[in-house]
C-alpha atoms as one frame of an Amber mdcrd trajectory, in Angstrom:
protein
 -19.711   0.085   3.646 -19.932  -0.631  -0.078 -16.911  -2.675  -1.179 -17.913
  -3.144  -4.826 -16.826  -0.859  -7.641 -14.157   1.793  -7.654 -13.754   3.866
  -4.483 -13.054   6.970  -6.598 -14.631   8.712  -9.595 -14.274  11.873 -11.674
 -10.480  11.930 -11.509  -8.793  15.050 -12.877  -5.004  15.366 -13.138  -2.956
  18.567 -13.326   0.797  18.346 -13.980   2.613  20.609 -11.507   6.238  19.676
 -12.258   8.103  17.398 -14.636  11.712  18.220 -13.782  13.480  15.454 -11.857
  10.359  13.262 -11.744   6.673  14.171 -11.941   4.438  15.920  -9.450   0.716
  15.851 -10.228  -2.317  17.274  -8.467  -5.325  14.955  -8.521  -8.875  16.104
  -7.818 -11.392  13.299  -7.393 -14.470  12.125  -5.549 -13.921   9.480  -2.871
 -16.694   7.155  -1.747 -16.856   7.326   2.031 -17.758   4.392   4.256 -21.355
   5.619   4.537 -21.679   5.519   0.714 -21.597   9.285   0.180 -19.120  10.924
  -2.213 -16.650  13.593  -1.082 -14.440  15.714  -3.350 -10.769  15.626  -2.403
  -7.515  16.927  -3.826  -4.083  15.323  -3.398  -0.611  15.791  -4.841   1.337
  12.689  -5.840   5.047  12.513  -6.624   5.960   9.778  -9.106   9.610   8.764
  -9.234   9.141   5.152 -10.275   9.624   1.999  -8.236  12.830   0.754  -6.643
  14.695  -2.025  -4.915  16.990  -2.257  -1.892  19.344  -4.995  -0.689  21.038
  -5.605   2.642  24.325  -7.408   2.026  25.451  -9.646   4.871  28.374 -11.951
   5.617  27.262 -14.855   7.767  30.717 -15.989   8.948  31.967 -12.476   9.786
  28.537 -11.383  11.106  28.761  -8.093   9.213  26.639  -6.075   6.804  27.632
  -3.623   4.068  26.101  -0.167   4.332  26.580   3.015   2.338  26.659   6.684
   3.273  25.537   9.479   0.989  24.142  12.997   1.013  20.349  13.396   0.719
  19.113  16.954   0.059  15.514  16.456   1.333  16.907  15.220   4.659  19.226
  18.237   4.833  16.251  20.543   4.209  14.561  18.950   7.238  17.334  20.053
   9.625  19.577  16.953   9.424  23.242  17.199   8.313  22.123  15.353   5.177
  24.329  12.253   5.178  22.442   8.990   5.742  23.559   5.416   6.363  21.689
   3.172   3.924  21.564  -0.222   2.274  22.318  -0.296  -1.471  19.257   0.765
  -3.456  18.088   2.182  -6.745  15.194   2.861  -9.064  14.111   0.056 -11.387
  14.411   2.043 -14.641  12.452  -0.582 -16.641  14.407  -3.529 -15.166  12.984
  -6.182 -12.861  13.576  -5.616  -9.132  15.961  -8.595  -9.120  18.006  -7.389
 -12.112  18.194  -3.841 -10.835  19.301  -4.665  -7.304  22.103  -6.948  -8.500
  23.413  -4.077 -10.664  22.937  -1.467  -7.914  24.762  -3.595  -5.338  27.814
  -3.782  -7.595  27.686  -0.088  -8.583  27.234   1.187  -5.038  29.180  -1.304
  -2.897  31.600  -3.031  -5.268  30.239  -6.478  -4.359  28.967  -8.844  -7.054
  25.977 -10.789  -5.775  24.159 -13.581  -7.555  21.817 -15.124  -4.978  19.214
 -12.715  -3.635  16.211 -13.379  -1.432  13.069 -11.230  -1.597  11.944 -10.344
   1.929   8.963  -8.038   1.359   7.640  -5.144  -0.735   6.137  -1.923   0.583
   4.971   1.547  -0.365   7.352   3.889   1.428   5.287   7.066   1.777   1.850
   6.215   0.354   0.243   9.499   1.345   2.218  11.404  -1.284   4.666   9.190
  -3.220   3.763   6.423  -5.704   7.040   4.491  -5.180   6.942   0.806  -4.268
  10.180  -0.774  -2.995  11.232  -4.424  -3.184  13.456  -5.413  -0.245  16.086
  -8.142  -0.631  18.908  -9.704   1.353  22.021 -11.265  -0.170  25.109 -12.892
   1.254  28.516 -11.546   0.258  32.062 -12.809   0.770  35.407 -11.056   0.493
  35.899 -12.895  -2.810  32.738 -11.339  -4.263  34.277  -7.850  -4.177  34.944
  -6.662  -7.717  35.557  -2.952  -7.148  35.340  -0.028  -4.756  31.702   0.825
  -5.355  30.784   4.451  -4.840  27.992   4.692  -7.394  27.988   6.319 -10.814
  29.439   9.826 -11.013  27.357  10.555 -14.131  24.231  10.027 -11.996  25.557
  12.445  -9.364  26.374   9.625  -6.948  29.254   9.948  -4.482  28.672   6.991
  -2.185  30.893   5.983   0.700  30.965   2.230   1.454  31.238   1.063   5.091
């Protein structure tokens, strides 16, 4: 197997949708392990990168989770409401800055000390998104509001 140079060449991109985020179709040649080139075509959905935080309270041995409706899950035969940790897209902020803001918007807890656990591509076969995962300790005193997300962003988040 040749490990030098780019594994792809002759990349062509066709924009399929630019509504909520972007969906592109890429046609390219991929170098196979035997050194030959094979033409392939893939669609990639680009919605930007994001961050997620699991809030925990060490003394109470509890975590804060949210519940909200997710249309793609509903379309796959699920009732649509998922239990999640607070998360959001980076929108040109650092993962650390964004997750501190998202935690307060979604859960009502103000956090200041966060710990990066890992980063991962969530669905690399079709989505470009990379997520940064954090944990952060909360206390009852760190609650500054009810959370629930931002109505202007279409959020209606229940906090558990």
